[in-house]
C-alpha positions in Angstrom: 67.8 102.2 86.8 71.3 103.3 85.9 71.9 107.1 86.1 72.7 108.7 82.8 76.1 110.4 82.6 77.9 112.2 79.8 81.3 110.9 78.9 84.2 113.1 80.0 85.1 115.4 77.1 88.5 117.1 76.8 87.3 120.4 78.4 85.8 118.6 81.4 88.9 116.4 81.8 91.1 119.5 81.7 89.0 121.1 84.4 89.3 118.0 86.6 93.1 117.9 86.1 93.2 121.6 87.1 91.6 120.6 90.4 94.6 118.5 91.5 97.5 120.6 92.9 100.9 120.5 91.3 103.6 118.5 93.1 105.7 120.9 95.2 109.4 121.2 94.9 109.7 119.3 98.2 108.3 116.1 96.6 110.8 116.2 93.8 113.7 116.9 96.2 112.6 113.9 98.4 112.3 111.6 95.3 115.9 112.6 94.4 117.1 111.9 98.0 115.7 108.4 97.8 118.4 107.7 95.1 121.1 109.2 97.3 121.5 107.1 100.5 124.4 109.2 101.7 122.1 112.2 102.3 122.5 113.4 105.8 119.3 112.9 108.0 119.3 116.6 109.0 119.2 117.6 105.3 116.0 115.5 104.8 114.6 116.9 108.1 115.3 120.4 106.9 113.5 119.9 103.6 110.4 118.3 105.2 110.3 121.0 108.0 109.4 123.6 105.3 105.9 122.0 105.4 104.8 121.6 109.1 101.7 119.6 107.9 103.8 117.2 105.9 106.1 116.7 108.9 103.2 115.8 111.2 101.7 113.4 108.7 105.1 111.8 108.1 105.6 111.2 111.9 102.0 109.9 112.1 102.8 107.3 109.4 106.1 106.4 111.1 104.2 105.7 114.3 101.4 103.8 112.6 100.9 100.0 113.0 102.2 99.6 109.4 105.8 100.0 110.8 105.2 98.7 114.3 108.3 100.4 115.8 109.2 99.6 119.4 109.4 103.3 120.3 107.6 106.5 119.3 109.3 108.5 116.6 109.7 112.1 117.7 111.4 113.7 114.7 112.4 113.1 111.1 116.0 112.5 112.1 114.9 110.0 114.7 112.9 108.2 112.0 115.9 108.0 109.7 118.0 106.4 112.5 115.3 103.8 113.1 114.1 103.1 109.5 116.9 104.3 107.2 116.9 107.3 104.8 115.3 105.5 101.8 112.4 104.3 103.9 111.7 107.7 105.5 111.9 109.4 102.1 109.2 106.9 101.0 107.1 107.7 104.0 107.4 111.4 103.3 106.1 110.7 99.7 103.3 108.6 101.2 102.3 111.4 103.6 102.1 113.8 100.7 99.9 111.4 98.6 97.7 110.8 101.6 97.3 114.5 102.0 96.1 114.9 98.5 93.6 112.1 99.0 92.0 113.9 101.9 91.3 117.1 99.9 88.2 115.7 98.1 84.7 114.8 99.4 81.3 113.9 97.9 80.1 110.8 96.0 83.1 110.9 93.6 85.6 110.8 96.4 83.5 108.1 98.1 83.8 105.9 95.0 87.3 106.5 93.9 89.2 107.3 97.2 87.5 105.1 99.8 90.3 102.9 101.2 92.8 104.4 98.7 95.3 105.6 101.3 95.8 102.1 102.7 95.6 100.6 99.2 98.5 102.6 97.8 100.6 101.7 100.8 99.9 98.0 100.2 100.8 98.3 96.5 104.0 100.3 97.3 105.1 97.7 99.8 104.2 94.8 97.5 106.0 96.4 94.5 109.1 96.8 96.7 108.9 93.2 97.8 108.4 91.9 94.3 111.3 93.9 92.8 113.6 92.5 95.6 112.7 88.9 94.8 112.4 88.9 91.0 114.5 89.9 88.0 112.4 93.0 87.2 115.5 95.2 87.5 113.7 98.1 89.3 115.2 99.7 92.4 113.4 99.5 95.8 112.8 103.2 96.0 111.5 103.4 92.5 109.2 100.5 93.2 107.9 102.2 96.3 107.3 105.5 94.4 105.5 103.6 91.6 103.2 102.0 94.1 102.3 105.2 95.8 101.6 107.0 92.5 99.9 104.3 90.5 96.3 105.5 91.4 96.9 109.3 91.1 94.2 109.3 88.4 91.6 108.7 91.1 92.4 112.2 92.4 91.1 113.4 89.0 88.0 111.3 88.7 87.1 111.8 92.4 86.0 115.3 91.4 83.2 114.3 89.0 79.7 115.3 89.9 77.4 113.0 92.0 75.3 111.9 89.0 78.3 110.7 87.1 79.8 109.0 90.1 76.5 107.2 90.7 76.3 106.1 87.1 79.7 104.5 87.3 78.9 102.8 90.6 75.5 101.5 89.4 77.2 100.2 86.2 79.6 98.2 88.2 76.8 96.4 90.0 74.4 96.2 87.1 76.9 94.7 84.7 79.2 92.9 87.2 82.3 94.6 85.8 85.4 96.1 87.4 85.8 99.7 88.3 88.2 100.2 85.3 85.7 98.6 82.8 82.9 100.7 84.2 85.0 103.9 83.9 85.6 103.2 80.2 82.0 102.3 79.5 80.5 105.2 81.3 83.2 107.9 81.1 85.1 107.0 78.0 88.4 106.9 79.9 89.7 105.4 83.2 91.7 106.4 86.2 94.9 105.0 84.7 94.6 107.2 81.6 93.7 110.2 83.9 96.7 109.3 86.0 99.0 109.4 82.9 97.8 112.9 82.0 98.3 114.0 85.6 101.8 112.5 85.7 102.7 114.4 82.5 101.3 117.6 84.0 103.5 117.0 87.1 106.5 116.4 84.9 107.2 113.0 86.3 109.6 110.7 84.5 108.1 109.1 81.4 108.7 105.6 82.9 106.5 106.4 85.8 103.8 108.1 83.6 103.7 105.0 81.3 103.6 102.6 84.2 100.6 104.5 85.7 98.9 104.5 82.3 99.2 100.8 81.7 99.1 99.3 85.3 95.7 97.6 84.5 96.7 96.6 81.0 100.4 95.7 81.2 100.3 93.7 78.0 100.0 97.0 76.1 103.3 98.3 77.4 106.9 97.2 77.2 107.6 99.0 80.5 108.6 96.5 83.1 107.3 99.0 85.7 103.7 98.6 84.3 103.9 94.8 84.9 105.3 95.4 88.4 102.4 97.6 89.2 99.9 95.2 87.7 101.2 92.4 89.9 101.4 94.4 93.0 97.9 95.8 92.5 96.6 92.3 91.9 98.1 91.0 95.1 96.8 94.0 97.0 93.3 93.2 95.8 93.7 89.7 97.1 94.9 91.1 100.5 91.9 93.4 100.5 89.4 90.7 99.7 88.5 92.2 96.3 89.9 89.2 94.5 90.0 85.7 96.0 93.1 83.5 96.1 91.2 80.9 94.0 90.5 83.5 91.4 94.2 84.4 91.3 95.1 80.8 90.8 92.7 80.5 87.9 94.0 83.8 86.3 95.8 82.5 83.3 96.4 86.0 82.0 98.5 86.9 85.0 100.4 83.7 85.1 101.2 83.9 81.3 102.6 87.4 82.0 104.7 86.2 84.9 106.1 83.3 82.8 106.6 85.1 79.5 107.9 88.5 80.8 109.6 87.4 84.0 110.6 83.9 83.2 109.2 83.0 86.6 107.6 79.6 87.1 103.9 80.1 88.3 104.6 77.9 91.4 107.4 80.2 92.4 105.3 83.3 91.9 102.5 81.7 94.0 105.1 81.1 96.8 106.3 84.7 96.6 102.7 85.9 96.6 101.8 83.8 99.7 104.8 85.0 101.6 103.8 88.7 101.0 100.1 88.0 101.7 101.1 86.5 105.1 103.2 89.5 106.0 101.9 92.2 108.5 102.1 95.0 105.9 99.6 93.2 103.6 96.9 93.4 106.2 
C-alpha cells in the first residue's frame, strides 16, 4: 500500500530550501575564471586553497578514473598544466557540488541522491560534448556548469521525511512512472522546480535557473540551455541503463525537438549520441 504523504506547501518548501547552504564566494569566483582562460594557475590555486576540503576533493577528482591521467596530480597548479584552466575550474565546481551531495542522509537522500554525483558528471560531460558538435551556441564551460547544476533541486527534496520519500518511491513502482512524474503527483512539485527556486536563491544567472527549471520539459522553454540539458540528461540515462537505446530510438518527442530546434537530422544525432555513449566518460 502506498504511504500517504502531504504535498509540499510553501512553508515546508522554504524550510527545505533553507537546509541547502548558500554558494560561497569561491564558487562564483571559479565560475568567472572559467570564462577567462588567461587566468594564472597560481591565482586559481590561491582561491581554492582558501578551502582545504575543496582542494582535497578537487585533487581526488583529478586523480579519478574519469580523467585517467598518466601521473598523479599533486596540486591545483599541476592539474592546470595537465588539464587546462577551464577543465580544472570545472572540476573545482564538481568538487563543490559533490560536497553538497554528501551532506544529507536518510531515505530522502537515498532516493534523490543515490548515484547523483556520477550522474551530474556524466551530464556535464555530455552537455559539453553536445555543445561542441551542434549549433546550440553555448560555450563549453557554460555547458559543463549547466550539467553540474541541473539536479540541484534534488538537494532540496533529499531532506523530506522518510514517510514522504517512501510515498514517492512506492508511487514510482505502483504506477510505473518516472521520478519527475511521481514527484508532481505526490509532492505537487518536482526537483526541477525546486532547483529553479534554489538557483534564484543562489543568485545564479537567469539562463541557468531557467534551464534547471525546464530540463525535463524543454518544450516549455525557449532557452536553448534547457534543451541541451534535456538531451544530455537523456543520454546519461541511456549510459546508466535507466533508458534503453531502443527506447531512445522510438522517442519521437526527443527527435522532433532535435529536428525542430537544432535543425539536426535524427540520424546525425544518433551518430553523435553513439560516439559519446562509447566514450570512457559515459561509463
